[in-house]
C-alpha positions as CSV (number, residue, x, y, z in Angstrom):
1,Q,9.3,-16.7,17.9
2,V,7.7,-15.2,14.8
3,Q,9.4,-15.1,11.4
4,V,8.5,-12.7,8.7
5,V,10.0,-13.4,5.2
6,E,9.6,-11.2,2.2
7,S,10.2,-12.2,-1.4
8,G,9.5,-11.0,-5.0
9,G,11.8,-8.1,-5.3
10,G,14.1,-7.5,-8.3
11,L,15.1,-5.3,-11.1
12,V,12.3,-4.0,-13.4
13,Q,12.0,-1.4,-16.1
14,P,9.9,1.7,-15.6
15,G,6.3,0.9,-16.3
16,G,6.7,-2.7,-15.3
17,S,5.2,-4.7,-12.5
18,L,6.2,-6.8,-9.5
19,R,4.4,-8.7,-6.9
20,L,5.9,-8.9,-3.4
21,S,5.0,-11.6,-0.9
22,C,5.4,-11.7,2.8
23,V,4.8,-14.9,4.8
24,A,4.6,-15.0,8.6
25,S,5.2,-18.1,10.6
26,G,5.9,-19.2,14.2
27,S,4.0,-18.3,17.4
28,I,1.2,-16.5,15.8
29,S,-2.2,-16.3,17.5
30,R,-4.0,-13.7,15.4
31,I,-2.6,-11.2,13.0
32,T,-4.6,-8.0,13.2
33,A,-2.8,-5.9,10.6
34,M,-0.1,-6.2,8.0
35,A,1.8,-3.5,6.1
36,W,4.4,-2.8,3.6
37,Y,7.1,-0.2,4.1
38,R,9.7,1.3,1.7
39,Q,13.1,2.7,2.5
40,A,15.0,4.4,-0.3
41,P,18.8,5.0,0.0
42,G,19.5,7.7,2.5
43,K,15.8,8.2,3.4
44,Q,13.6,7.1,6.3
45,R,11.4,4.1,6.1
46,D,7.8,5.0,5.3
47,V,4.6,3.0,5.0
48,V,3.4,2.2,1.5
49,A,0.2,0.3,2.2
50,D,-1.4,-1.5,5.1
51,I,-4.4,-3.8,5.5
52,T,-6.6,-4.4,8.6
53,G,-9.4,-6.8,8.0
54,S,-10.7,-5.7,4.6
55,R,-9.7,-2.1,5.1
56,T,-6.7,-0.8,3.1
57,N,-4.7,2.4,3.1
58,Y,-2.1,3.6,0.7
59,A,0.5,6.3,0.5
60,D,-0.5,9.1,-1.9
61,S,2.5,8.3,-4.0
62,V,1.3,4.7,-4.9
63,K,-2.5,5.1,-5.0
64,G,-3.9,3.7,-8.1
65,R,-0.7,1.8,-8.9
66,F,-0.2,-0.6,-5.9
67,A,-2.7,-3.0,-4.3
68,I,-2.3,-4.8,-1.0
69,S,-4.1,-8.0,-0.3
70,R,-4.0,-10.8,2.3
71,D,-4.5,-14.5,2.5
72,S,-5.4,-14.9,6.2
73,A,-5.4,-18.7,6.0
74,E,-1.7,-18.6,5.0
75,N,-0.6,-15.6,7.1
76,T,0.5,-14.0,3.9
77,V,0.3,-10.5,2.5
78,Y,1.0,-9.4,-1.0
79,L,1.8,-6.1,-2.7
80,Q,1.0,-5.9,-6.4
81,M,3.0,-3.0,-7.9
82,N,2.1,-1.8,-11.3
83,S,3.3,1.1,-13.4
84,L,6.5,1.2,-11.5
85,K,8.6,4.4,-11.4
86,P,12.3,4.9,-10.6
87,E,11.2,6.6,-7.4
88,D,9.7,3.3,-6.2
89,T,13.2,1.9,-5.9
90,G,14.0,0.9,-2.4
91,E,14.1,-1.8,0.2
92,Y,10.6,-3.1,0.9
93,Y,9.8,-4.4,4.4
94,C,6.8,-6.2,5.7
95,R,5.5,-5.6,9.2
96,I,2.8,-7.5,11.0
97,W,0.9,-7.0,14.2
98,V,0.0,-10.0,16.3
99,A,-2.5,-10.0,19.1
100,Y,-1.8,-12.2,22.1
101,D,-3.8,-12.6,25.3
102,T,-2.4,-9.6,27.0
103,S,-0.5,-7.6,24.3
104,T,-0.1,-6.9,20.7
105,E,3.4,-7.3,19.2
106,N,4.8,-6.2,15.9
107,Y,7.4,-7.9,13.8
108,W,9.5,-6.9,10.8
109,G,10.9,-8.9,7.9
110,Q,14.5,-8.5,6.6
111,G,13.3,-6.7,3.4
112,T,13.4,-7.3,-0.3
113,Q,15.1,-5.0,-2.8
114,V,13.1,-3.4,-5.6
115,T,15.0,-1.5,-8.3
116,V,13.2,0.3,-11.1
117,S,15.6,1.3,-13.8
118,S,16.0,1.2,-17.5
């Protein structure tokens, strides 16, 4: 079993910052990639940022404001969110990909709510 737990969400004013954390534990052999997704009310879940090795990718809407980083030793991924806007509001989910001997599996966390409002 693999557990993925996000934390760090909350209510923040426009222009503020938050740092999300995601910790993976359990039967993990090797994490090959980690990503953050966002789902706004009534909308689909979209990728915000992902990291594979040292390579990172960002959605256009967050480039220059968000930064994804990873602590491989701790199986943890972070999302530093700066200059937050009301449209950044949503449930943020962590997703990881774990490579096993004969397959790669992906796992989701339960999400953490981010609300940007004055």
